[in-house]
C-alpha positions, 0 to 999 in steps of 0.5 A: 471433539470441537473444531480447533478454527472454530473454537479460535473464531469464537474466542476472538469473537468473544474478545472483540465484542467484550472490548467493544462493551467495555468501551461502549461509552467511547469511540471503538471504530474510525473509518475514513477515505483519503484521496491521494495524488502521489508522484509514481516511479514504476520500473518493472522487468519480467526477462533475464537476457542471454546477457544475463542482464535485466531489461528494466522499464521505466513506465513512467519515462517511456509512457510520460505517466503523469500523477492522478487522484486515488481514493484510500479507504482505512478503518480501524477497530478498538482503542488500545488494541486495535485491528486495522485494514486499508486498501488503494489502487493505483491504475495508470494507462497511457499511450506513447511512441517508443523513443528507446528500444526495451524487451518486456515479457519476451517481447521486443518494442522498437524506437517509433513504434506505437504502444499502449500500457496499463499498469495496475498496483492493488496494495492492501494492508491487514494489521494489528496494533498495540498502544502500550502508552496511551493518556490525554496528551496522545499514544506510542505503540507498535503494529504488524501488517500484512501488505499484500501487493498485487501488481499486473502491468500490460504493454501492447502495440499493434505490431505484436500478436499478443500483449506483454503482460506480467501479474505478481502477487507479493504478501509482506508482513511488515512491523513498525511504530505509531505515535501521536500527540494532541495539540488541543482537544481537537487537533493531533499529529501522528506518524508511524513507520513501517518496514520489512526486508528478506532475501533467499534464492528465489525471493527478495523483497524490501518494503517500507511505508512511512506516513505522517498526518494531521487531523482536526475535528470532533470526537465523531470525526473531522479532516486529516491531511497528510504525506506518505511514501511507500516504497516496494522492491521485489524480485520473484522468480524472473519478475522484478519491480522497483515502485514508489508512491509518495506525496500529500492527501487529504480526506475525512474520518468518522469515529463511532 
């Protein structure tokens, strides 16, 4: 008997190939790079103290983290039915003299101690979009994404024998809506929003993603400028995070 997984892969491949052939005279793929300089909010906690209170560490405040540029990669395949993928990696490194005593991963950092931090947030977005309304004036559709969040945090100090670290991976499914309107043949405005919220005894997560942008160019490519806000709150076992990235971005895209 043929392997069901292999059968499914072959059927999916046939559908994609047939869709590409049907639109051979149009554009079925879009790729872009969007440099982004968001305002960060990075609050992490890793310990439930004996008083049953959680010591949260605001890394932006404690270490004076500043805004910086990050490239975001985006790609989509299809026309009314699209497969979407995007990836961005946020990484902040900073040195500071501790101004407030706090505990992170069971280690206490006292006032006046020198310390360094390294925060990384890898954000993948894998999804499927269906534009059930589509014409020359624009389109409107719905989509579902899997947001894969990997957050690592490190705080080190000469007073410690080993650095305090945390490493959490939280895959989050989201659903959302997207719409685009054409102001002219070469100018369009697009907005999309997705979200998800779930809570149980071991897992508490909230994720919202809002993106609005304008595009200008020819059918084969052009420039893009927009504003995006990403909010991720999670509690996995004893690791918690309150993360937010929001701000303007710009970039370019190509269509094939």
